[in-house]
C-alpha positions in Angstrom: 232.0 97.3 36.1 230.5 99.0 33.1 228.6 102.1 34.5 226.3 102.2 31.5 224.5 98.9 32.2 221.0 98.9 33.7 222.2 96.7 36.5 224.9 99.2 37.4 222.6 102.2 37.3 220.0 100.4 39.5 222.7 99.2 41.9 224.2 102.7 42.2 220.8 104.3 42.6 219.6 101.8 45.2 222.8 102.1 47.2 222.9 105.9 47.2 219.2 106.2 48.1 219.6 103.6 50.8 222.5 105.5 52.3 220.5 108.7 52.2 217.5 107.1 53.8 219.7 105.7 56.6 221.0 109.2 57.2 217.4 110.4 57.6 216.8 107.9 60.4 215.5 109.6 63.6 217.4 109.4 66.9 216.5 106.2 68.7 215.3 104.5 65.5 214.8 100.7 65.6 217.8 98.7 64.5 217.8 97.5 60.9 217.3 93.9 62.0 214.2 95.0 64.0 212.9 96.9 61.0 213.5 93.9 58.8 211.7 91.5 61.1 208.7 93.8 61.7 208.5 94.7 58.0 208.5 91.0 57.1 205.8 90.2 59.6 203.7 93.2 58.4 204.0 92.1 54.7 203.8 88.3 55.0 201.9 87.7 58.2 202.9 85.3 61.0 206.1 83.4 60.3 208.5 81.0 61.9 211.9 82.4 62.9 213.5 80.2 60.2 211.3 81.6 57.5 212.0 85.1 58.5 215.8 84.5 58.6 215.7 82.9 55.2 213.7 85.8 53.7 216.1 88.3 55.3 219.2 86.4 54.2 220.3 85.7 57.7 220.8 82.7 60.0 218.1 82.2 62.6 220.7 82.3 65.4 221.7 85.8 64.2 218.2 87.0 64.8 217.6 85.3 68.2 218.4 88.4 70.2 216.3 90.6 67.9 213.3 88.3 68.2 213.7 88.3 72.0 214.0 92.1 72.2 211.0 92.6 70.0 208.9 90.2 72.1 210.1 91.9 75.3 209.1 95.3 73.9 205.6 93.9 73.0 206.2 94.5 69.3 205.8 90.8 68.3 204.2 87.7 69.9 205.5 84.2 69.9 203.2 81.2 69.9 203.7 77.4 69.4 203.2 76.3 65.8 200.0 74.3 65.2 201.9 72.2 62.6 205.0 71.5 64.8 204.8 72.1 68.5 208.7 72.3 68.6 208.5 75.4 66.4 207.2 78.9 67.2 205.4 81.3 65.1 206.0 85.1 65.4 203.4 87.7 64.7 203.5 91.5 64.7 201.4 93.3 67.3 199.4 96.5 66.9 202.3 98.1 68.9 204.7 96.7 66.5 202.8 98.1 63.5 202.7 101.5 65.2 206.5 101.4 66.1 207.4 100.4 62.5 205.2 103.2 61.1 206.7 105.8 63.5 210.2 104.6 62.7 209.7 104.9 58.9 207.7 108.2 59.1 210.7 110.6 59.1 212.3 108.9 56.1 209.0 108.7 54.3 208.5 112.4 54.9 212.0 113.3 53.5 211.3 111.1 50.5 207.9 112.6 49.8 209.5 116.1 49.9 212.3 115.1 47.6 209.9 113.5 45.1 207.9 116.8 44.9 210.8 118.0 42.7 210.0 115.3 40.2 207.4 115.4 37.5 204.2 113.3 37.8 205.6 110.8 35.2 208.9 110.5 37.1 207.1 109.9 40.3 205.0 107.1 38.6 208.2 105.6 37.2 209.6 105.5 40.8 206.4 103.8 42.1 206.8 101.2 39.4 210.5 100.8 40.1 209.7 100.4 43.8 207.3 97.6 43.1 209.8 95.9 40.8 212.6 96.3 43.3 210.4 94.5 45.9 209.9 91.7 43.4 213.6 91.5 42.9 214.2 91.4 46.6 211.9 88.4 46.9 213.8 86.4 44.3 215.5 83.3 45.6 219.1 83.7 46.7 221.8 82.9 44.0 223.0 79.3 44.0 226.4 78.6 45.3 229.0 80.0 42.9 231.4 77.6 41.3 234.8 77.5 42.9 237.7 79.1 41.0 239.5 76.5 39.1 242.8 75.6 40.7 246.1 75.7 38.9 246.7 72.1 39.7 245.3 70.6 36.5 
């Protein structure tokens, strides 16, 4: 991979910063799946398990335990869908919002301190980059890649 391309620079920076932020997680932090689900519900509002799984690039079955644990902990609610009574709709509770904020607080504090070493312009560039990275994260998944041609031609 050419390490001078914008995509490589962004990928390397995102991976390294993600690693550092994971290191800054407090003891007893929520699992990454729980953070993903709570974050999705905070950003997007009530959603079905399938919509959440699709947005988080997971299978609904992979999140079944996470949904159950979050509900048992009072961090989300589950109600029947008004459009399809066979489906359920999950929503974040006030306790869920609070738990998410508390979980993210230590990492946000570290990041705020680290950003103090940057100029105002550099900080604004990172704010813009964060918004753009969120837009990129919301892009549809790549379509299936073509299979490698076989040597049996």
